[in-house]
N, C-alpha and C positions, 0 to 999 in steps of 0.2 A: 153152599154157597151163595145162595139167595140172601141167608142171613147176614153173611160177611160182608156183603156190598150193602145191604141196609144198614149195619153197624158202621161202616166206613162212612157212607151219605150220613148220617146222623153225627158223626164226631166232625166231618167235613163241614156241615151246617153250623153246628155249635163253634167250632173254631172260627168261623167267618162271622157268626152273631156278637162272638167277644170281640173281633177285632172292630166289628161298627161300632163299638161303644166308646173308642176313642174319638175326640173331639179336638180342633184345634180352636183356639181364642187369641184374639188379638188385642193387646193392652189398650186400655181408654185412657189417653194421657191427661183427660180432663178429671180422671178418679183413680191416678196414680201420683204418689210422690216418691220421692228418695231425699230423706233427712240424714245427714249426719251431726252428731255431738261430740264435741271433744273438749277435753277441759283445758282452761288457758292459764296456767302457772299454779295449777291448782286449785284456783279461786273461783272463779266463773265457768260457766257451760258456753261454748261457741257453738251455733248453730246454723246451717246454711242446708241448700237443697239445688237440686238439678232441675231447669225447668223443661228441658228436653230429652224427653225419652220414647224409645220405642220397644216392641217386642210381639213374641207370640208365646202361647202356652199350649202345649199338646197334653190333654188329662184323658185319662181311660179311668173313670172311678170303678169299673166294676174291677176290673184287672189290678188297680190300686198302683199305677205308672203314671210317668209324666215325662215332659220334656219342658224347660222353660230357655228362652233366650231373651235375653233383656239389653239393651244398649243406652247408655248414658252420654249424652253431648256434654263433653267436659267443659267447653266454652260455655253452658249454660249455668253455672253455678251461680247462686244467687244467695249472698248472707244478707241482704240489706243495706251493705254498706259498699259503695262502689270500688273506693281504694283497696279496701280488705278482699273483694272479689277479684282484683287485680293480682295482689298477692297470692292468694290460693291458685290461680291460674299459672302463676311463674314456676320456674324451673325449682324454686324452693319447696313446691308443694306437687300439684298433679302435673306441671309442665305440658299445658294443653294445647300449645302451638305443634309442639312435638309429637304427643299422643292425644288426638282429639276426641276420643272415645275409650269409654271403659265398658266391658263387655262381663255378663255374666251367665254362664251356661249351667245348666242344671238338669241332671237326670235321675237322680237317685230320691224319689218320694217317698217318705213314710206317711203312714194315716193312722189317725186314731177314729176309728169307726170309718164313716164314710167322708172325714175331713181330712184334708192336707194337714200333718203335724209339722214335718220337716221337707225341705229341699238342700240336697247338697248338690254342691257343684265346683266351678272353677271360675274365681275372678280374675279377668287379665285387666291390668292397669298399668300404664308405663311400661307397657309392653314385659310385663312381669306375670305370671299365673301362679296361682296359688288355692288351695281348696279353701271352700266357705260354705257353712249350713246355715240356713235360714231357718229360723224357727218360727213357727205361727201363732200369734196370739189370739188369732181370731182367722174362722173361715167360714164362708159359705158361699151357695151357688143361688140365684134365684131367677124367677121369669121377669125381666124388663118391661113394665106395661107400656111405654114410651117405644120402646125399639123392637118389642114383640120376639126377642130372643132372649136366650138363657146368660147369664152374666155369674162368672166366679171371681172371688177373691178374696182379701183378708188383709190382715196386717202381719207383718213378718218383721223380724231383728237378729240383729247379729253385733258381735264385737269383733275387730279385725285389728291387728298389731301393722299399722302402716309402713312400720320398717322391712315387712317383708316385701313390700314394694317399692322399696328405695325411696320411700319418702321419711328423711331423716331430719329434717330440719327442725331446730330447737329440742331435739330430744337430750335429756329428760324433764326440762323445765315446763316444755309442751310434752304431755303424756304420749305414749306411743299408742295406747288403745284408742281407738275410735268409734262410736257406736253408729250404727246404721239401722234407721227405720225406715221399711218399706212398707207403703200402703200402695195396693195393685187391685185393680178391676180390670178385667179381660171379657170381651164380649165374644159369645159363641159365633164363628164364622159357617 
């Protein structure tokens, strides 16, 4: 009986220790960027970014699990050309007045060793939700010497078909495929 109680106590302690590995990280907006790339009539590549973003990442490196919640302010889109930014915010593209935010929630992480390899979740844009997988091209965690806290992050990318979110302006002359490049760093809380 004592042996069974000891084993139960050890298992409970081990389960508690495994749960203790989970940590929450806040997105650092100064070291995070979401950039889009789209071909323009098959000629050049149009690029832009969203300047306002926020979110959190929960990461359990031992269990190889996590969750990310990331929100973009669609009115903060910046291509470097104000009239074009206005067109991107219009109903032709992001309808930012009607749908002021886009949100990605991902809870399916895969790892390559101790590094995040992919994050799969759902992107909600223009009130439509579709699955998206972000692939890491780089991932690392480090002890930030100024903050005295752990920072994790990396570079991620995916290509989406904008028509899945009802953005069909200019298709097929302006291709449906849009590449998203995400640079993210998040600070352990």
